[in-house]
DSSP file (Angstrom, degrees, kcal/mol; ACC not computed):
  #  RESIDUE AA STRUCTURE BP1 BP2  ACC     N-H-->O    O-->H-N    N-H-->O    O-->H-N    TCO  KAPPA ALPHA  PHI   PSI    X-CA   Y-CA   Z-CA
    1    1 A M              0   0    0      0, 0.0     2,-0.0     0, 0.0     0, 0.0   0.000 360.0 360.0 360.0 126.2    0.0    0.0    0.0
    2    2 A G     >  -     0   0    0      1,-0.1     4,-2.1     4,-0.0     5,-0.2  -0.197 360.0-103.9 -73.0 167.5    1.4    3.4   -1.0
    3    3 A L  H  > S+     0   0    0      1,-0.2     4,-2.5     2,-0.2     5,-0.2   0.914 121.8  51.0 -60.3 -45.6    1.6    6.6    1.0
    4    4 A F  H  > S+     0   0    0      1,-0.2     4,-2.5     2,-0.2    -1,-0.2   0.832 107.1  52.9 -66.6 -28.9   -1.4    8.1   -0.9
    5    5 A D  H  > S+     0   0    0      2,-0.2     4,-2.3     1,-0.2    -1,-0.2   0.914 110.2  49.2 -68.2 -40.5   -3.5    5.0   -0.3
    6    6 A K  H  X S+     0   0    0     -4,-2.1     4,-1.8     2,-0.2    -2,-0.2   0.915 113.3  45.9 -65.1 -40.1   -2.7    5.3    3.5
    7    7 A V  H  X S+     0   0    0     -4,-2.5     4,-1.2     2,-0.2    -2,-0.2   0.934 112.4  51.2 -66.5 -42.6   -3.7    9.1    3.4
    8    8 A K  H  <>S+     0   0    0     -4,-2.5     5,-2.1     1,-0.2     6,-1.1   0.887 109.2  50.7 -56.6 -42.9   -6.9    8.3    1.4
    9    9 A D  H ><5S+     0   0    0     -4,-2.3     3,-1.5     1,-0.2    13,-1.3   0.849 103.5  59.9 -68.0 -35.2   -7.7    5.6    4.0
   10   10 A M  H 3<5S+     0   0    0     -4,-1.8    -1,-0.2     1,-0.3    11,-0.2   0.851 106.5  48.4 -57.7 -33.2   -7.2    8.3    6.8
   11   11 A F  T 3<5S-     0   0    0     -4,-1.2    -1,-0.3    -3,-0.4     4,-0.3  -0.054 135.0 -84.5-106.3  32.6   -9.9   10.3    5.2
   12   12 A G  T X 5S-     0   0    0     -3,-1.5     3,-0.6     1,-0.2    -3,-0.2   0.732  77.4 -62.0  77.7  28.3  -12.4    7.5    4.9
   13   13 A G  T 3 <S-     0   0    0     -5,-2.1    -4,-0.2     1,-0.2    -1,-0.2   0.803 100.8 -52.3  76.1  26.4  -11.3    5.9    1.6
   14   14 A G  T 3  S+     0   0    0     -6,-1.1    -1,-0.2    -3,-0.2    -2,-0.2   0.548  99.2 144.4  86.8   6.7  -11.9    8.9   -0.6
   15   15 A K    <   -     0   0    0     -3,-0.6    -1,-0.2    -4,-0.3     3,-0.1  -0.301  59.0 -85.2 -76.2 166.0  -15.5    9.3    0.7
   16   16 A Q    >   -     0   0    0      1,-0.2     3,-1.4    -3,-0.1    -1,-0.1  -0.164  67.5 -65.0 -64.2 163.8  -17.1   12.8    1.1
   17   17 A A  T 3  S+     0   0    0      1,-0.2    -1,-0.2    -3,-0.1     3,-0.1  -0.179 122.5  46.3 -52.6 142.7  -16.5   14.6    4.4
   18   18 A G  T 3  S+     0   0    0      1,-0.5    -1,-0.2    -3,-0.1     2,-0.2   0.210  78.5 126.7 105.8 -11.1  -18.1   12.9    7.4
   19   19 A G    <   -     0   0    0     -3,-1.4    -1,-0.5    -8,-0.2     2,-0.5  -0.558  65.0-115.5 -76.0 144.3  -16.8    9.4    6.5
   20   20 A A        -     0   0    0     -2,-0.2    -9,-0.1    -8,-0.1     2,-0.1  -0.701  23.8-137.1 -83.3 125.8  -14.9    7.7    9.3
   21   21 A G    >   -     0   0    0     -2,-0.5     3,-0.8   -11,-0.2   -11,-0.2  -0.401  19.5-118.8 -77.1 161.6  -11.3    7.1    8.6
   22   22 A K  T 3  S+     0   0    0    -13,-1.3   -12,-0.1     1,-0.2    -1,-0.1   0.786 109.4  57.9 -71.1 -26.7   -9.8    3.7    9.7
   23   23 A S  T 3  S-     0   0    0    -14,-0.2    -1,-0.2   -13,-0.1   -13,-0.1   0.526 113.6-109.3 -85.8  -8.0   -7.4    5.3   12.1
   24   24 A G  S <  S-     0   0    0     -3,-0.8     2,-0.2   -14,-0.1     3,-0.1   0.525  85.1  -3.3  92.6   3.7   -9.9    7.2   14.3
   25   25 A G  S  > S-     0   0    0    -15,-0.1     4,-2.7     1,-0.1     5,-0.2  -0.697  75.6 -95.0 152.6 158.0   -9.1   10.6   13.1
   26   26 A V  H  > S+     0   0    0     -2,-0.2     4,-2.9     2,-0.2     5,-0.2   0.943 121.2  49.3 -61.2 -48.5   -6.7   12.7   10.9
   27   27 A A  H  > S+     0   0    0      1,-0.2     4,-2.5     2,-0.2    -1,-0.2   0.929 113.5  47.1 -55.7 -46.6   -4.3   13.5   13.7
   28   28 A D  H  > S+     0   0    0      1,-0.2     4,-2.2     2,-0.2    -1,-0.2   0.915 113.2  48.3 -66.3 -41.7   -4.2    9.9   14.8
   29   29 A G  H  X S+     0   0    0     -4,-2.7     4,-1.8     1,-0.2    -1,-0.2   0.898 112.5  48.4 -67.5 -38.5   -3.6    8.7   11.2
   30   30 A A  H  X S+     0   0    0     -4,-2.9     4,-1.8     2,-0.2    -1,-0.2   0.862 109.6  52.6 -69.4 -33.3   -0.9   11.3   10.6
   31   31 A A  H  X S+     0   0    0     -4,-2.5     4,-1.8    -5,-0.2    -2,-0.2   0.866 107.8  52.5 -68.4 -34.4    0.8   10.2   13.9
   32   32 A D  H  < S+     0   0    0     -4,-2.2    -2,-0.2     2,-0.2    -1,-0.2   0.873 109.6  48.4 -65.3 -37.8    0.7    6.6   12.6
   33   33 A L  H  < S+     0   0    0     -4,-1.8    -2,-0.2     1,-0.2    -1,-0.2   0.848 116.9  42.5 -69.7 -33.9    2.4    7.7    9.3
   34   34 A V  H >< S+     0   0    0     -4,-1.8     3,-2.6    -5,-0.1     4,-0.2   0.765  84.0 118.3 -86.6 -24.6    5.1    9.6   11.1
   35   35 A A  T 3< S+     0   0    0     -4,-1.8    44,-0.0     1,-0.3    -3,-0.0  -0.137  89.4   3.4 -55.8 125.5    5.8    7.1   14.0
   36   36 A G  T 3  S+     0   0    0      1,-0.0    -1,-0.3    43,-0.0     4,-0.1   0.306 120.9  76.7  85.3  -7.5    9.4    5.9   13.9
   37   37 A K    <>  +     0   0    0     -3,-2.6     4,-2.4     1,-0.1     5,-0.2   0.193  54.3 113.7-117.1  14.4   10.2    8.3   10.9
   38   38 A E  H  > S+     0   0    0     -4,-0.2     4,-2.7     1,-0.2     5,-0.2   0.890  77.0  48.1 -57.7 -45.1   10.5   11.6   12.8
   39   39 A D  H  > S+     0   0    0      1,-0.2     4,-2.4     2,-0.2    -1,-0.2   0.938 113.4  49.1 -63.3 -46.4   14.3   12.1   12.2
   40   40 A T  H  > S+     0   0    0      1,-0.2     4,-1.8     2,-0.2    -1,-0.2   0.878 111.8  47.4 -57.7 -41.0   13.9   11.3    8.5
   41   41 A I  H  X S+     0   0    0     -4,-2.4     4,-2.1     2,-0.2    -1,-0.2   0.910 110.0  52.7 -67.4 -44.0   11.1   13.6    8.0
   42   42 A K  H  X S+     0   0    0     -4,-2.7     4,-2.8    -5,-0.2    -2,-0.2   0.913 108.3  52.2 -56.4 -45.6   12.9   16.4    9.9
   43   43 A K  H  X S+     0   0    0     -4,-2.4     4,-2.1     1,-0.2    -1,-0.2   0.910 108.2  50.8 -52.6 -45.4   15.9   15.9    7.6
   44   44 A G  H  X S+     0   0    0     -4,-1.8     4,-2.4     2,-0.2    -1,-0.2   0.875 108.2  51.7 -64.1 -39.3   13.5   16.3    4.6
   45   45 A V  H  X S+     0   0    0     -4,-2.1     4,-2.5     2,-0.2    -2,-0.2   0.939 111.0  49.0 -64.2 -45.2   12.1   19.6    6.1
   46   46 A D  H  X S+     0   0    0     -4,-2.8     4,-2.1     1,-0.2    -2,-0.2   0.861 110.9  50.1 -61.7 -34.4   15.7   20.9    6.5
   47   47 A T  H  X S+     0   0    0     -4,-2.1     4,-1.9    -5,-0.2    -1,-0.2   0.906 111.1  46.9 -71.9 -41.9   16.5   19.9    2.9
   48   48 A V  H  X S+     0   0    0     -4,-2.4     4,-2.4     2,-0.2    -2,-0.2   0.871 111.7  52.8 -69.7 -34.8   13.5   21.6    1.5
   49   49 A A  H  X S+     0   0    0     -4,-2.5     4,-2.4     2,-0.2    -2,-0.2   0.896 108.5  50.3 -64.2 -39.1   14.3   24.8    3.7
   50   50 A D  H  X S+     0   0    0     -4,-2.1     4,-1.3     2,-0.2    -2,-0.2   0.914 111.3  47.8 -65.9 -39.7   17.8   24.8    2.3
   51   51 A K  H  < S+     0   0    0     -4,-1.9     4,-0.5     2,-0.2     3,-0.3   0.921 111.7  50.7 -62.7 -43.1   16.4   24.6   -1.3
   52   52 A A  H >X S+     0   0    0     -4,-2.4     4,-2.8     1,-0.3     3,-1.3   0.885 106.0  54.6 -67.5 -39.1   13.9   27.3   -0.6
   53   53 A Q  H 3< S+     0   0    0     -4,-2.4    -1,-0.3     1,-0.3    -2,-0.2   0.812 104.3  56.0 -65.0 -26.8   16.6   29.6    0.8
   54   54 A G  T 3< S+     0   0    0     -4,-1.3    -1,-0.3    -3,-0.3    -2,-0.2   0.646 114.9  39.0 -73.5 -12.8   18.5   29.2   -2.4
   55   55 A V  T <4 S+     0   0    0     -3,-1.3    -2,-0.2    -4,-0.5    -3,-0.1   0.790 105.9  66.1-103.9 -39.9   15.5   30.4   -4.4
   56   56 A V  S  < S-     0   0    0     -4,-2.8     5,-0.1     1,-0.1     0, 0.0  -0.486  97.1 -85.4 -86.5 156.1   14.1   33.1   -2.4
   57   57 A P    >   -     0   0    0      0, 0.0     3,-2.3     0, 0.0     4,-0.2  -0.210  40.5-114.0 -54.2 147.2   15.8   36.5   -1.7
   58   58 A D  G >  S+     0   0    0      1,-0.3     3,-1.6     2,-0.2     4,-0.3   0.753 112.1  72.0 -56.0 -26.5   18.1   36.4    1.3
   59   59 A Q  G 3  S+     0   0    0      1,-0.3    -1,-0.3     2,-0.1     3,-0.3   0.711  97.2  52.2 -66.5 -15.9   15.9   38.8    3.2
   60   60 A H  G <> S+     0   0    0     -3,-2.3     4,-2.0     1,-0.2     3,-0.4   0.379  76.5 100.2-100.0   2.1   13.3   35.9    3.6
   61   61 A D  H <> S+     0   0    0     -3,-1.6     4,-2.2     1,-0.2     5,-0.2   0.876  80.4  54.2 -58.0 -36.4   15.7   33.3    5.0
   62   62 A G  H  > S+     0   0    0     -4,-0.3     4,-2.3    -3,-0.3    -1,-0.2   0.884 107.1  49.8 -65.9 -36.1   14.5   34.0    8.5
   63   63 A K  H  > S+     0   0    0     -3,-0.4     4,-2.4     2,-0.2    -1,-0.2   0.881 110.4  51.1 -68.1 -37.6   10.9   33.3    7.5
   64   64 A V  H  X S+     0   0    0     -4,-2.0     4,-2.2     2,-0.2    -2,-0.2   0.901 110.2  48.8 -66.8 -39.8   12.0   30.0    5.9
   65   65 A D  H  X S+     0   0    0     -4,-2.2     4,-2.6     2,-0.2    -2,-0.2   0.903 110.4  51.8 -65.5 -41.6   13.8   29.0    9.0
   66   66 A Q  H  X S+     0   0    0     -4,-2.3     4,-2.6     1,-0.2    -2,-0.2   0.921 110.2  48.2 -59.8 -44.2   10.7   29.8   11.1
   67   67 A A  H  X S+     0   0    0     -4,-2.4     4,-2.0     2,-0.2    -1,-0.2   0.887 111.6  50.0 -65.8 -36.9    8.5   27.7    8.9
   68   68 A A  H  X S+     0   0    0     -4,-2.2     4,-2.4     2,-0.2    -2,-0.2   0.932 110.6  50.3 -64.9 -44.7   11.0   24.8    9.0
   69   69 A D  H  X S+     0   0    0     -4,-2.6     4,-2.0     1,-0.2    -2,-0.2   0.895 110.7  48.7 -61.0 -42.9   11.1   25.1   12.8
   70   70 A K  H  X S+     0   0    0     -4,-2.6     4,-2.1     2,-0.2    -1,-0.2   0.869 110.9  50.9 -66.6 -35.1    7.2   25.1   13.0
   71   71 A A  H  X S+     0   0    0     -4,-2.0     4,-2.0     2,-0.2    -2,-0.2   0.915 110.7  47.8 -67.9 -41.5    7.0   22.1   10.8
   72   72 A K  H  X S+     0   0    0     -4,-2.4     4,-2.0     2,-0.2    -2,-0.2   0.831 110.3  52.8 -70.3 -29.2    9.5   20.2   12.9
   73   73 A D  H  X S+     0   0    0     -4,-2.0     4,-2.5     2,-0.2    -2,-0.2   0.898 108.2  51.5 -69.1 -38.3    7.6   21.2   16.1
   74   74 A A  H  X S+     0   0    0     -4,-2.1     4,-2.3     1,-0.2    -2,-0.2   0.916 108.2  51.2 -62.7 -41.7    4.4   19.8   14.5
   75   75 A I  H  X S+     0   0    0     -4,-2.0     4,-1.9     2,-0.2    -1,-0.2   0.899 109.6  50.3 -62.1 -41.6    6.3   16.5   13.7
   76   76 A D  H  X S+     0   0    0     -4,-2.0     4,-1.2     2,-0.2    -2,-0.2   0.927 110.0  50.9 -63.6 -41.8    7.4   16.3   17.4
   77   77 A K  H >X S+     0   0    0     -4,-2.5     3,-0.6     1,-0.2     4,-0.6   0.913 108.4  50.8 -59.5 -42.4    3.8   16.9   18.5
   78   78 A L  H >< S+     0   0    0     -4,-2.3     3,-0.9     1,-0.2    -1,-0.2   0.859 106.9  55.8 -65.2 -34.9    2.5   14.1   16.2
   79   79 A G  H 3< S+     0   0    0     -4,-1.9    -1,-0.2     1,-0.2    -2,-0.2   0.738  99.6  60.8 -68.9 -21.3    5.2   11.9   17.8
   80   80 A D  H <<        0   0    0     -4,-1.2    -1,-0.2    -3,-0.6    -2,-0.2   0.664 360.0 360.0 -77.3 -14.2    3.9   12.5   21.2
   81   81 A K    <<        0   0    0     -3,-0.9    -1,-0.2    -4,-0.6    -2,-0.1   0.457 360.0 360.0 -75.4 360.0    0.4   11.1   20.4
C-alpha cells in the first residue's frame, strides 16, 4: 500500500466529508504515518528549507527557518500522540 493510499484511508477511503477514517481521526492517522520516521522527516524539512533559501531572496531566510522550525515542532507533537 502506497503513501497516498494510506492518506486516502485516513480520510475515509476517498468518501465525502463525514466518512470515518480507519485510524480514528486525521491526527491519529498522521501520527501513525510519522511514527518511527521523525528524524527522516525532519531531515527532509531541512533539505526543503535549504532549497527554498537558495531560491528566495536572502531577506526571507528567517521566515523560511521559522516555517521549518514550526514544521519540525508539528512533527514532534505528532510523535507525542
